[in-house]
ZADO-1210 file (C-alpha; in nm, 4 decimals, padded with zeros to 6 digits):
<atoms>
<atom x="-03.3308" y="00.1293" z="-04.6602" code="MET" pos="1"/>
<atom x="-03.1704" y="-00.2559" z="-04.6176" code="THR" pos="2"/>
<atom x="-03.4504" y="-00.4831" z="-04.5627" code="THR" pos="3"/>
<atom x="-03.4222" y="-00.8589" z="-04.3994" code="SER" pos="4"/>
<atom x="-03.5114" y="-01.1299" z="-04.6816" code="THR" pos="5"/>
<atom x="-03.7988" y="-01.2596" z="-04.4952" code="THR" pos="6"/>
<atom x="-03.9448" y="-00.9259" z="-04.5350" code="GLY" pos="7"/>
<atom x="-03.8932" y="-00.8407" z="-04.1329" code="GLY" pos="8"/>
<atom x="-03.7981" y="-00.4778" z="-03.9838" code="PRO" pos="9"/>
<atom x="-03.4479" y="-00.3032" z="-04.1386" code="PRO" pos="10"/>
<atom x="-03.1906" y="-00.4158" z="-04.0282" code="ALA" pos="11"/>
<atom x="-03.0660" y="-00.0852" z="-03.8772" code="ALA" pos="12"/>
<atom x="-03.3766" y="-00.1102" z="-03.6762" code="ASP" pos="13"/>
<atom x="-03.2962" y="-00.4517" z="-03.5200" code="LEU" pos="14"/>
<atom x="-02.9637" y="-00.3337" z="-03.4005" code="ASP" pos="15"/>
<atom x="-03.0815" y="00.0192" z="-03.2637" code="GLU" pos="16"/>
<atom x="-03.3155" y="-00.2100" z="-03.0755" code="ARG" pos="17"/>
<atom x="-03.0317" y="-00.4229" z="-02.9524" code="ARG" pos="18"/>
<atom x="-02.8447" y="-00.1107" z="-02.8948" code="ALA" pos="19"/>
<atom x="-03.1480" y="00.0481" z="-02.6727" code="GLY" pos="20"/>
<atom x="-03.1956" y="-00.3284" z="-02.4748" code="THR" pos="21"/>
<atom x="-02.7991" y="-00.3532" z="-02.4082" code="SER" pos="22"/>
<atom x="-02.8208" y="-00.0099" z="-02.2458" code="THR" pos="23"/>
<atom x="-03.1053" y="-00.0600" z="-02.0540" code="SER" pos="24"/>
<atom x="-02.9933" y="-00.3594" z="-01.9315" code="ARG" pos="25"/>
<atom x="-02.6365" y="-00.2241" z="-01.8743" code="PHE" pos="26"/>
<atom x="-02.8077" y="00.1150" z="-01.6712" code="VAL" pos="27"/>
<atom x="-03.0612" y="-00.1838" z="-01.4760" code="ALA" pos="28"/>
<atom x="-02.7203" y="-00.3813" z="-01.3675" code="GLY" pos="29"/>
<atom x="-02.5638" y="-00.0506" z="-01.2778" code="LYS" pos="30"/>
<atom x="-02.8395" y="00.0739" z="-01.0785" code="VAL" pos="31"/>
<atom x="-02.9373" y="-00.2640" z="-00.9100" code="GLY" pos="32"/>
<atom x="-02.5924" y="-00.2963" z="-00.8055" code="GLY" pos="33"/>
<atom x="-02.5786" y="00.0520" z="-00.6699" code="ALA" pos="34"/>
<atom x="-02.8743" y="-00.0185" z="-00.4621" code="LEU" pos="35"/>
<atom x="-02.7344" y="-00.3725" z="-00.3257" code="ALA" pos="36"/>
<atom x="-02.4171" y="-00.1568" z="-00.1813" code="SER" pos="37"/>
<atom x="-02.6808" y="00.0846" z="-00.0269" code="LEU" pos="38"/>
<atom x="-02.8860" y="-00.2014" z="00.1724" code="VAL" pos="39"/>
<atom x="-02.5020" y="-00.3150" z="00.2499" code="PHE" pos="40"/>
<atom x="-02.3742" y="-00.0225" z="00.3831" code="VAL" pos="41"/>
<atom x="-02.7049" y="00.0122" z="00.6075" code="VAL" pos="42"/>
<atom x="-02.6210" y="-00.2395" z="00.7430" code="VAL" pos="43"/>
<atom x="-02.2730" y="-00.2391" z="00.8262" code="LEU" pos="44"/>
<atom x="-02.3058" y="00.0803" z="00.9221" code="GLY" pos="45"/>
<atom x="-02.5548" y="-00.0131" z="01.2152" code="PHE" pos="46"/>
<atom x="-02.3404" y="-00.2930" z="01.2699" code="LEU" pos="47"/>
<atom x="-02.0332" y="-00.1152" z="01.2971" code="LEU" pos="48"/>
<atom x="-02.0703" y="00.1807" z="01.5167" code="PHE" pos="49"/>
<atom x="-02.2771" y="-00.0618" z="01.7920" code="ARG" pos="50"/>
<atom x="-01.9381" y="-00.2387" z="01.8958" code="MET" pos="51"/>
<atom x="-01.7589" y="00.0737" z="01.9346" code="ILE" pos="52"/>
<atom x="-01.6723" y="00.1402" z="02.3237" code="PRO" pos="53"/>
<atom x="-01.8875" y="00.3541" z="02.5209" code="GLY" pos="54"/>
<atom x="-02.2289" y="00.4264" z="02.6506" code="ASP" pos="55"/>
<atom x="-02.4572" y="00.7377" z="02.4916" code="PRO" pos="56"/>
<atom x="-02.6486" y="00.7156" z="02.7851" code="VAL" pos="57"/>
<atom x="-02.3680" y="00.7705" z="03.0692" code="ALA" pos="58"/>
<atom x="-02.1964" y="01.0674" z="02.8076" code="THR" pos="59"/>
<atom x="-02.5434" y="01.2102" z="02.8016" code="MET" pos="60"/>
<atom x="-02.5716" y="01.2023" z="03.2364" code="THR" pos="61"/>
<atom x="-02.1951" y="01.3023" z="03.2940" code="ARG" pos="62"/>
<atom x="-02.1146" y="01.4850" z="03.5632" code="ASP" pos="63"/>
<atom x="-02.5024" y="01.5470" z="03.6771" code="ARG" pos="64"/>
<atom x="-02.6174" y="01.3383" z="03.9562" code="PRO" pos="65"/>
<atom x="-02.8696" y="01.0331" z="03.8169" code="THR" pos="66"/>
<atom x="-03.0666" y="00.7763" z="03.9830" code="SER" pos="67"/>
<atom x="-03.0971" y="00.3770" z="03.8182" code="PRO" pos="68"/>
<atom x="-03.4396" y="00.4643" z="03.7763" code="GLU" pos="69"/>
<atom x="-03.3889" y="00.7717" z="03.5773" code="GLN" pos="70"/>
<atom x="-03.0880" y="00.5941" z="03.3686" code="LEU" pos="71"/>
<atom x="-03.3173" y="00.3046" z="03.2871" code="ALA" pos="72"/>
<atom x="-03.5997" y="00.5729" z="03.2069" code="ARG" pos="73"/>
<atom x="-03.3643" y="00.7213" z="02.9179" code="LEU" pos="74"/>
<atom x="-03.2848" y="00.3815" z="02.8120" code="ARG" pos="75"/>
<atom x="-03.5716" y="00.2847" z="02.7354" code="GLU" pos="76"/>
<atom x="-03.6987" y="00.6147" z="02.5603" code="ARG" pos="77"/>
<atom x="-03.3455" y="00.6343" z="02.3391" code="LEU" pos="78"/>
<atom x="-03.4377" y="00.2276" z="02.2862" code="GLY" pos="79"/>
<atom x="-03.0827" y="00.1593" z="02.3698" code="VAL" pos="80"/>
<atom x="-03.2223" y="-00.1848" z="02.5847" code="ASP" pos="81"/>
<atom x="-03.3977" y="-00.3437" z="02.3532" code="GLU" pos="82"/>
<atom x="-03.2899" y="-00.6371" z="02.1232" code="PRO" pos="83"/>
<atom x="-03.0593" y="-00.5554" z="01.8113" code="LEU" pos="84"/>
<atom x="-03.2694" y="-00.6429" z="01.5737" code="TRP" pos="85"/>
<atom x="-03.5425" y="-00.4761" z="01.7134" code="ARG" pos="86"/>
<atom x="-03.3105" y="-00.1401" z="01.6798" code="GLN" pos="87"/>
<atom x="-03.2326" y="-00.2776" z="01.3431" code="PHE" pos="88"/>
<atom x="-03.6073" y="-00.3178" z="01.2283" code="LEU" pos="89"/>
<atom x="-03.7172" y="00.0593" z="01.3735" code="ASP" pos="90"/>
<atom x="-03.3860" y="00.2203" z="01.2372" code="TYR" pos="91"/>
<atom x="-03.4607" y="00.1018" z="00.8855" code="ALA" pos="92"/>
<atom x="-03.8754" y="00.1701" z="00.9042" code="LEU" pos="93"/>
<atom x="-03.7046" y="00.5502" z="00.9677" code="GLY" pos="94"/>
<atom x="-03.4714" y="00.5724" z="00.6576" code="LEU" pos="95"/>
<atom x="-03.7374" y="00.3599" z="00.4263" code="LEU" pos="96"/>
<atom x="-03.9698" y="00.7227" z="00.5741" code="ARG" pos="97"/>
<atom x="-03.6838" y="00.9416" z="00.5430" code="GLY" pos="98"/>
<atom x="-03.6343" y="00.9798" z="00.9327" code="ASP" pos="99"/>
<atom x="-03.2760" y="00.9440" z="01.0186" code="LEU" pos="100"/>
<atom x="-03.3402" y="00.9368" z="01.3981" code="GLY" pos="101"/>
<atom x="-03.2983" y="01.1557" z="01.6530" code="THR" pos="102"/>
<atom x="-02.9322" y="01.3194" z="01.8277" code="SER" pos="103"/>
<atom x="-02.8406" y="01.1692" z="02.1423" code="TYR" pos="104"/>
<atom x="-02.6372" y="01.4450" z="02.2299" code="LEU" pos="105"/>
<atom x="-02.8410" y="01.7589" z="02.1030" code="TYR" pos="106"/>
<atom x="-03.1659" y="01.6299" z="02.0941" code="ASN" pos="107"/>
<atom x="-03.2096" y="01.7079" z="01.7492" code="ARG" pos="108"/>
<atom x="-03.3401" y="01.5668" z="01.4336" code="PRO" pos="109"/>
<atom x="-03.0428" y="01.4228" z="01.2299" code="VAL" pos="110"/>
<atom x="-03.1321" y="01.5335" z="00.8817" code="ALA" pos="111"/>
<atom x="-03.1298" y="01.8989" z="01.0089" code="THR" pos="112"/>
<atom x="-02.8017" y="01.8611" z="01.1861" code="MET" pos="113"/>
<atom x="-02.6675" y="01.7316" z="00.8254" code="ILE" pos="114"/>
<atom x="-02.8150" y="01.9706" z="00.6454" code="GLY" pos="115"/>
<atom x="-02.6904" y="02.2458" z="00.8098" code="GLU" pos="116"/>
<atom x="-02.3208" y="02.1016" z="00.8106" code="ARG" pos="117"/>
<atom x="-02.3480" y="01.9558" z="00.4388" code="LEU" pos="118"/>
<atom x="-02.2849" y="02.3136" z="00.2599" code="TRP" pos="119"/>
<atom x="-01.9193" y="02.4060" z="00.4047" code="PRO" pos="120"/>
<atom x="-01.8363" y="02.0414" z="00.3122" code="THR" pos="121"/>
<atom x="-01.9725" y="02.0650" z="-00.0042" code="ILE" pos="122"/>
<atom x="-01.7667" y="02.4035" z="-00.0422" code="LEU" pos="123"/>
<atom x="-01.4368" y="02.2366" z="00.1114" code="LEU" pos="124"/>
<atom x="-01.4505" y="01.9962" z="-00.1511" code="VAL" pos="125"/>
<atom x="-01.6001" y="02.0821" z="-00.4123" code="GLY" pos="126"/>
<atom x="-01.3342" y="02.3751" z="-00.4168" code="THR" pos="127"/>
<atom x="-01.0391" y="02.1282" z="-00.3549" code="ALA" pos="128"/>
<atom x="-01.1643" y="01.8781" z="-00.6620" code="THR" pos="129"/>
<atom x="-01.2115" y="02.1845" z="-00.8847" code="VAL" pos="130"/>
<atom x="-00.8710" y="02.3204" z="-00.8478" code="LEU" pos="131"/>
<atom x="-00.7278" y="01.9831" z="-00.7807" code="ALA" pos="132"/>
<atom x="-00.8854" y="01.8532" z="-01.1154" code="VAL" pos="133"/>
<atom x="-00.7157" y="02.1479" z="-01.2983" code="ALA" pos="134"/>
<atom x="-00.3658" y="02.1715" z="-01.1506" code="LEU" pos="135"/>
<atom x="-00.3358" y="01.8303" z="-01.1704" code="GLY" pos="136"/>
<atom x="-00.4573" y="01.7388" z="-01.5310" code="MET" pos="137"/>
<atom x="-00.2411" y="02.0085" z="-01.6888" code="TRP" pos="138"/>
<atom x="00.1308" y="01.9387" z="-01.4789" code="LEU" pos="139"/>
<atom x="-00.0195" y="01.5627" z="-01.5910" code="GLY" pos="140"/>
<atom x="-00.0234" y="01.6669" z="-02.0055" code="VAL" pos="141"/>
<atom x="00.3020" y="01.8846" z="-01.9322" code="ARG" pos="142"/>
<atom x="00.5237" y="01.5630" z="-01.7585" code="ALA" pos="143"/>
<atom x="00.4104" y="01.3283" z="-02.0086" code="ALA" pos="144"/>
<atom x="00.4721" y="01.5571" z="-02.3069" code="TRP" pos="145"/>
<atom x="00.8393" y="01.6361" z="-02.1421" code="LYS" pos="146"/>
<atom x="00.9223" y="01.2812" z="-02.0316" code="ARG" pos="147"/>
<atom x="01.2363" y="01.2078" z="-01.8677" code="ASP" pos="148"/>
<atom x="01.2508" y="01.5795" z="-01.8490" code="SER" pos="149"/>
<atom x="01.3549" y="01.7450" z="-01.4920" code="THR" pos="150"/>
<atom x="00.9956" y="01.8883" z="-01.5059" code="PHE" pos="151"/>
<atom x="00.9004" y="01.5679" z="-01.4898" code="ASP" pos="152"/>
<atom x="01.1316" y="01.3966" z="-01.2518" code="ARG" pos="153"/>
<atom x="01.0838" y="01.6623" z="-00.9872" code="VAL" pos="154"/>
<atom x="00.6399" y="01.7142" z="-01.0560" code="HIS" pos="155"/>
<atom x="00.6467" y="01.3500" z="-01.0556" code="THR" pos="156"/>
<atom x="00.8094" y="01.2899" z="-00.7288" code="GLY" pos="157"/>
<atom x="00.6382" y="01.5314" z="-00.5526" code="VAL" pos="158"/>
<atom x="00.3210" y="01.4212" z="-00.7085" code="ALA" pos="159"/>
<atom x="00.4347" y="01.0588" z="-00.5359" code="LEU" pos="160"/>
<atom x="00.5198" y="01.2156" z="-00.1979" code="THR" pos="161"/>
<atom x="00.2099" y="01.4431" z="-00.1449" code="LEU" pos="162"/>
<atom x="00.0084" y="01.1197" z="-00.2615" code="TRP" pos="163"/>
<atom x="00.1427" y="00.8624" z="00.0386" code="SER" pos="164"/>
<atom x="00.1170" y="01.1696" z="00.3305" code="VAL" pos="165"/>
<atom x="-00.2121" y="01.1329" z="00.5122" code="PRO" pos="166"/>
<atom x="-00.3726" y="01.4317" z="00.5286" code="GLN" pos="167"/>
<atom x="-00.4595" y="01.4898" z="00.8835" code="PHE" pos="168"/>
<atom x="-00.0369" y="01.4703" z="00.8706" code="TRP" pos="169"/>
<atom x="00.0103" y="01.7363" z="00.6588" code="LEU" pos="170"/>
<atom x="-00.3016" y="01.9734" z="00.7615" code="GLY" pos="171"/>
<atom x="-00.0725" y="02.0357" z="01.0947" code="LEU" pos="172"/>
<atom x="00.2241" y="02.0568" z="00.9119" code="LEU" pos="173"/>
<atom x="00.0477" y="02.3523" z="00.7516" code="LEU" pos="174"/>
<atom x="-00.1094" y="02.4478" z="01.0750" code="LEU" pos="175"/>
<atom x="00.2853" y="02.4732" z="01.2360" code="ILE" pos="176"/>
<atom x="00.4068" y="02.6207" z="00.9240" code="ALA" pos="177"/>
<atom x="00.1825" y="02.9235" z="00.8671" code="THR" pos="178"/>
<atom x="00.1083" y="02.9685" z="01.2208" code="GLN" pos="179"/>
<atom x="-00.0433" y="03.3446" z="01.2207" code="GLY" pos="180"/>
<atom x="-00.0773" y="03.3668" z="00.8640" code="LEU" pos="181"/>
<atom x="-00.3904" y="03.2097" z="00.8487" code="PHE" pos="182"/>
<atom x="-00.6983" y="03.1406" z="01.0311" code="PRO" pos="183"/>
<atom x="-00.6407" y="02.8142" z="01.2173" code="SER" pos="184"/>
<atom x="-01.0282" y="02.7721" z="01.3569" code="ARG" pos="185"/>
<atom x="-01.3324" y="02.7208" z="01.1778" code="GLY" pos="186"/>
<atom x="-01.5371" y="02.9538" z="00.9016" code="MET" pos="187"/>
<atom x="-01.5934" y="03.2836" z="00.9683" code="ARG" pos="188"/>
<atom x="-01.4495" y="03.5055" z="01.1747" code="SER" pos="189"/>
<atom x="-01.6672" y="03.6013" z="01.4916" code="PRO" pos="190"/>
<atom x="-01.6389" y="03.9796" z="01.4938" code="ASP" pos="191"/>
<atom x="-01.6883" y="04.0186" z="01.1051" code="LEU" pos="192"/>
<atom x="-01.8731" y="04.3256" z="00.9606" code="PRO" pos="193"/>
<atom x="-02.1772" y="04.2647" z="00.7618" code="GLU" pos="194"/>
<atom x="-02.1803" y="04.2808" z="00.3986" code="GLY" pos="195"/>
<atom x="-02.1531" y="03.9952" z="00.1164" code="PHE" pos="196"/>
<atom x="-01.8280" y="04.0599" z="00.0041" code="LEU" pos="197"/>
<atom x="-01.6862" y="04.1062" z="00.3699" code="ALA" pos="198"/>
<atom x="-01.8129" y="03.7744" z="00.4446" code="GLU" pos="199"/>
<atom x="-01.7091" y="03.5930" z="00.1186" code="THR" pos="200"/>
<atom x="-01.3782" y="03.7116" z="00.1290" code="LEU" pos="201"/>
<atom x="-01.3529" y="03.6180" z="00.5193" code="ASP" pos="202"/>
<atom x="-01.5135" y="03.2731" z="00.3986" code="VAL" pos="203"/>
<atom x="-01.2507" y="03.2042" z="00.1262" code="ALA" pos="204"/>
<atom x="-00.9527" y="03.3094" z="00.4005" code="TRP" pos="205"/>
<atom x="-01.0462" y="03.0518" z="00.6735" code="HIS" pos="206"/>
<atom x="-01.0948" y="02.8284" z="00.3542" code="LEU" pos="207"/>
<atom x="-00.7455" y="02.8333" z="00.2649" code="THR" pos="208"/>
<atom x="-00.5409" y="02.6027" z="00.4662" code="LEU" pos="209"/>
<atom x="-00.7687" y="02.3482" z="00.4556" code="PRO" pos="210"/>
<atom x="-00.8420" y="02.3292" z="00.0816" code="CYS" pos="211"/>
<atom x="-00.4368" y="02.3415" z="00.0127" code="LEU" pos="212"/>
<atom x="-00.4260" y="02.0307" z="00.2272" code="THR" pos="213"/>
<atom x="-00.6576" y="01.8444" z="00.0277" code="LEU" pos="214"/>
<atom x="-00.5256" y="02.0221" z="-00.2903" code="LEU" pos="215"/>
<atom x="-00.2245" y="01.8874" z="-00.2320" code="ALA" pos="216"/>
<atom x="-00.2888" y="01.5483" z="-00.1914" code="VAL" pos="217"/>
<atom x="-00.5524" y="01.4995" z="-00.4315" code="ILE" pos="218"/>
<atom x="-00.4415" y="01.6625" z="-00.7236" code="TYR" pos="219"/>
<atom x="-00.1553" y="01.3808" z="-00.7395" code="ALA" pos="220"/>
<atom x="-00.3939" y="01.1408" z="-00.8190" code="GLN" pos="221"/>
<atom x="-00.5080" y="01.3355" z="-01.1430" code="TYR" pos="222"/>
<atom x="-00.1390" y="01.4288" z="-01.2197" code="MET" pos="223"/>
<atom x="-00.0227" y="01.0603" z="-01.2572" code="LEU" pos="224"/>
<atom x="-00.3742" y="00.9041" z="-01.4234" code="VAL" pos="225"/>
<atom x="-00.3432" y="01.1906" z="-01.6956" code="MET" pos="226"/>
<atom x="00.0362" y="01.1476" z="-01.7258" code="ARG" pos="227"/>
<atom x="00.0135" y="00.7569" z="-01.7706" code="SER" pos="228"/>
<atom x="-00.2864" y="00.8558" z="-02.0057" code="SER" pos="229"/>
<atom x="-00.1152" y="01.0821" z="-02.2462" code="LEU" pos="230"/>
<atom x="00.1783" y="00.8605" z="-02.2475" code="LEU" pos="231"/>
<atom x="-00.0088" y="00.5781" z="-02.3667" code="GLU" pos="232"/>
<atom x="-00.1380" y="00.7684" z="-02.6513" code="GLU" pos="233"/>
<atom x="00.1682" y="00.9310" z="-02.7540" code="MET" pos="234"/>
<atom x="00.2969" y="00.6449" z="-02.9520" code="GLY" pos="235"/>
<atom x="-00.0286" y="00.6346" z="-03.1242" code="SER" pos="236"/>
<atom x="00.0042" y="00.6033" z="-03.5462" code="GLU" pos="237"/>
<atom x="-00.2405" y="00.8971" z="-03.5583" code="TYR" pos="238"/>
<atom x="00.0200" y="01.1251" z="-03.3953" code="LEU" pos="239"/>
<atom x="00.2634" y="01.0580" z="-03.6174" code="THR" pos="240"/>
<atom x="00.0504" y="01.1508" z="-03.9075" code="THR" pos="241"/>
<atom x="-00.0873" y="01.4169" z="-03.7886" code="ALA" pos="242"/>
<atom x="00.3331" y="01.5475" z="-03.7359" code="ARG" pos="243"/>
<atom x="00.3635" y="01.4650" z="-04.0729" code="ALA" pos="244"/>
<atom x="00.0958" y="01.6925" z="-04.1836" code="LYS" pos="245"/>
<atom x="00.2909" y="01.9837" z="-04.0667" code="GLY" pos="246"/>
<atom x="00.1230" y="02.0268" z="-03.7470" code="LEU" pos="247"/>
<atom x="00.3049" y="02.2033" z="-03.4580" code="ARG" pos="248"/>
<atom x="00.3339" y="02.0331" z="-03.1443" code="ASP" pos="249"/>
<atom x="00.1648" y="02.2166" z="-02.9587" code="ASP" pos="250"/>
<atom x="-00.1286" y="02.1466" z="-03.1716" code="LEU" pos="251"/>
<atom x="-00.0751" y="01.7946" z="-03.1684" code="VAL" pos="252"/>
<atom x="-00.0981" y="01.8131" z="-02.8050" code="ARG" pos="253"/>
<atom x="-00.3912" y="02.0102" z="-02.7661" code="ARG" pos="254"/>
<atom x="-00.6126" y="01.8553" z="-03.0750" code="ARG" pos="255"/>
<atom x="-00.5226" y="01.5515" z="-03.0835" code="HIS" pos="256"/>
<atom x="-00.3414" y="01.3530" z="-02.7957" code="ALA" pos="257"/>
<atom x="-00.4898" y="01.5130" z="-02.4967" code="VAL" pos="258"/>
<atom x="-00.9169" y="01.4830" z="-02.5734" code="PRO" pos="259"/>
<atom x="-00.8203" y="01.1026" z="-02.6337" code="ASN" pos="260"/>
<atom x="-00.6480" y="01.0577" z="-02.3241" code="ALA" pos="261"/>
<atom x="-00.9067" y="01.2521" z="-02.0958" code="LEU" pos="262"/>
<atom x="-01.1259" y="00.9526" z="-02.0713" code="LEU" pos="263"/>
<atom x="-00.9406" y="00.8205" z="-01.7784" code="PRO" pos="264"/>
<atom x="-00.9099" y="01.1104" z="-01.6089" code="ALA" pos="265"/>
<atom x="-01.2548" y="01.2197" z="-01.6549" code="VAL" pos="266"/>
<atom x="-01.3741" y="00.8800" z="-01.4639" code="THR" pos="267"/>
<atom x="-01.1522" y="00.9483" z="-01.2097" code="LEU" pos="268"/>
<atom x="-01.3046" y="01.2910" z="-01.0922" code="VAL" pos="269"/>
<atom x="-01.6281" y="01.1010" z="-01.0476" code="PHE" pos="270"/>
<atom x="-01.5088" y="00.8018" z="-00.8978" code="LEU" pos="271"/>
<atom x="-01.2553" y="01.0245" z="-00.6638" code="GLN" pos="272"/>
<atom x="-01.5346" y="01.3126" z="-00.5404" code="PHE" pos="273"/>
<atom x="-01.6990" y="01.0497" z="-00.3167" code="GLY" pos="274"/>
<atom x="-01.4141" y="00.9158" z="-00.1631" code="MET" pos="275"/>
<atom x="-01.2720" y="01.2621" z="-00.0966" code="VAL" pos="276"/>
<atom x="-01.6001" y="01.3906" z="00.1081" code="VAL" pos="277"/>
<atom x="-01.5410" y="01.0716" z="00.2715" code="SER" pos="278"/>
<atom x="-01.1816" y="01.1630" z="00.3704" code="GLY" pos="279"/>
<atom x="-01.2703" y="01.5112" z="00.4685" code="THR" pos="280"/>
<atom x="-01.3357" y="01.3794" z="00.8780" code="VAL" pos="281"/>
<atom x="-00.9515" y="01.4436" z="00.9340" code="THR" pos="282"/>
<atom x="-00.9031" y="01.7354" z="00.7340" code="VAL" pos="283"/>
<atom x="-01.2451" y="01.9232" z="00.8951" code="GLU" pos="284"/>
<atom x="-01.1384" y="01.8481" z="01.2965" code="ALA" pos="285"/>
<atom x="-00.7363" y="01.9813" z="01.2358" code="VAL" pos="286"/>
<atom x="-00.9197" y="02.2855" z="01.1066" code="PHE" pos="287"/>
<atom x="-01.2733" y="02.2473" z="01.2736" code="SER" pos="288"/>
<atom x="-01.4071" y="02.3275" z="00.9795" code="TRP" pos="289"/>
<atom x="-01.7930" y="02.2986" z="01.0335" code="PRO" pos="290"/>
<atom x="-01.9042" y="02.0233" z="00.7782" code="GLY" pos="291"/>
<atom x="-01.9931" y="01.6507" z="00.8065" code="LEU" pos="292"/>
<atom x="-01.6294" y="01.5569" z="00.8842" code="GLY" pos="293"/>
<atom x="-01.6786" y="01.7171" z="01.2058" code="LEU" pos="294"/>
<atom x="-02.0262" y="01.6400" z="01.3115" code="LEU" pos="295"/>
<atom x="-01.8789" y="01.2811" z="01.2996" code="THR" pos="296"/>
<atom x="-01.5497" y="01.3871" z="01.4876" code="TYR" pos="297"/>
<atom x="-01.8183" y="01.5105" z="01.7381" code="ASP" pos="298"/>
<atom x="-02.0315" y="01.2339" z="01.7584" code="ALA" pos="299"/>
<atom x="-01.7876" y="00.9446" z="01.7642" code="LEU" pos="300"/>
<atom x="-01.7229" y="01.1068" z="02.1443" code="ARG" pos="301"/>
<atom x="-02.0648" y="01.0361" z="02.2555" code="GLY" pos="302"/>
<atom x="-02.1017" y="00.7829" z="02.0923" code="PRO" pos="303"/>
<atom x="-02.4190" y="00.9746" z="01.9559" code="ASP" pos="304"/>
<atom x="-02.5400" y="00.6512" z="01.7325" code="LEU" pos="305"/>
<atom x="-02.8518" y="00.7874" z="01.5130" code="PRO" pos="306"/>
<atom x="-02.6171" y="01.0441" z="01.3798" code="LEU" pos="307"/>
<atom x="-02.3135" y="00.8330" z="01.3150" code="LEU" pos="308"/>
<atom x="-02.5324" y="00.6346" z="01.1316" code="GLN" pos="309"/>
<atom x="-02.6885" y="00.9036" z="00.9631" code="GLY" pos="310"/>
<atom x="-02.3569" y="01.0968" z="00.8468" code="VAL" pos="311"/>
<atom x="-02.2582" y="00.7274" z="00.7420" code="PHE" pos="312"/>
<atom x="-02.4783" y="00.6705" z="00.4754" code="VAL" pos="313"/>
<atom x="-02.4843" y="00.9583" z="00.3435" code="VAL" pos="314"/>
<atom x="-02.1478" y="00.9613" z="00.2873" code="LEU" pos="315"/>
<atom x="-02.1189" y="00.6071" z="00.1781" code="ALA" pos="316"/>
<atom x="-02.4203" y="00.6598" z="-00.0162" code="GLY" pos="317"/>
<atom x="-02.2403" y="01.0034" z="-00.1921" code="SER" pos="318"/>
<atom x="-01.8965" y="00.7730" z="-00.3084" code="VAL" pos="319"/>
<atom x="-02.1465" y="00.5018" z="-00.4748" code="ILE" pos="320"/>
<atom x="-02.3862" y="00.7461" z="-00.6802" code="VAL" pos="321"/>
<atom x="-02.0164" y="00.8979" z="-00.8276" code="MET" pos="322"/>
<atom x="-01.9468" y="00.5295" z="-00.8952" code="ASN" pos="323"/>
<atom x="-02.2324" y="00.5073" z="-01.0180" code="LEU" pos="324"/>
<atom x="-02.2157" y="00.7981" z="-01.2345" code="LEU" pos="325"/>
<atom x="-01.8952" y="00.7202" z="-01.3065" code="ALA" pos="326"/>
<atom x="-01.9505" y="00.3587" z="-01.4749" code="GLU" pos="327"/>
<atom x="-02.2270" y="00.5600" z="-01.6704" code="LEU" pos="328"/>
<atom x="-02.0252" y="00.8305" z="-01.8078" code="LEU" pos="329"/>
<atom x="-01.7567" y="00.5913" z="-01.9391" code="TYR" pos="330"/>
<atom x="-02.0143" y="00.3874" z="-02.1258" code="ARG" pos="331"/>
<atom x="-02.1380" y="00.7200" z="-02.2365" code="VAL" pos="332"/>
<atom x="-01.7796" y="00.8085" z="-02.3436" code="LEU" pos="333"/>
<atom x="-01.6011" y="00.4814" z="-02.4536" code="ASP" pos="334"/>
<atom x="-01.7838" y="00.3520" z="-02.7424" code="PRO" pos="335"/>
<atom x="-01.5571" y="00.0477" z="-02.6839" code="ARG" pos="336"/>
<atom x="-01.8037" y="-00.0347" z="-02.4139" code="VAL" pos="337"/>
<atom x="-02.1298" y="00.0881" z="-02.5680" code="ARG" pos="338"/>
<atom x="-02.0007" y="-00.1873" z="-02.8503" code="ALA" pos="339"/>
<atom x="-01.9774" y="-00.4581" z="-02.5785" code="ALA" pos="340"/>
</atoms>
């Protein structure tokens, strides 16, 4: 074992300690940055939704004979007549206790409502993301390996077009084009017979159009990133060496080129997952999919401030967490970042 000339600890141990300190400092910095971002999101969400035009008390009492005294008592009970700083203090203290407040329109705990709507959103986003990653990476590899071919030009052009299309507009087009072929609203049929298999098939049938809408937009990002990453690897000397050893072109691609080109695409999966969750608002509204997106759309009509704030914190928090995981994963996968 190598030791220092002054009789101190071995040089290898010193290197390990420095690496451990560097990693701890890196993780602490990223976690601290994520927490700071979350605090900023809480403050921004609170102020942003109070700029929305509309009176929640007037919405709650619409079409109901209400006296000025009753309106005043309702405003006092909801706390909307208190100073802004007092409202924010109550909101922040509630968040620290895990209390997201009570919905104005539904008179139910916001946390409970979000919990009920979370699973449909996870099902929609998870299914679309898995399919988009598989399809996008496969097409990206094929397009890069057949650069400037008809396959590359067609699929790259289609991907760029779909990437630029608004999700709600594409969803409306799919509704029109497939009218009568797929369910256009909801997650389950009202006259569904009992049974696990029947329920699963029915949910999958309702999932088809919203999932296809998300898939068509987000797969393009994975394809274009994978194509670009693989094109950079194709000029590397180690691929020339592999071919010189007599390896088939297919083996060179699968065993050498693709694994080294996966890093940016894998990182993008985490970075984009949070953004996809936040972007489901319009898709769920178009197809009346009972997830967090539709819940947000309904809350905006109030405006239901506690519900909007709760959903905003959950969606923005998912983006922050996924970005944090992407940065930590990048350090694990890329030795160049670990050595920095």
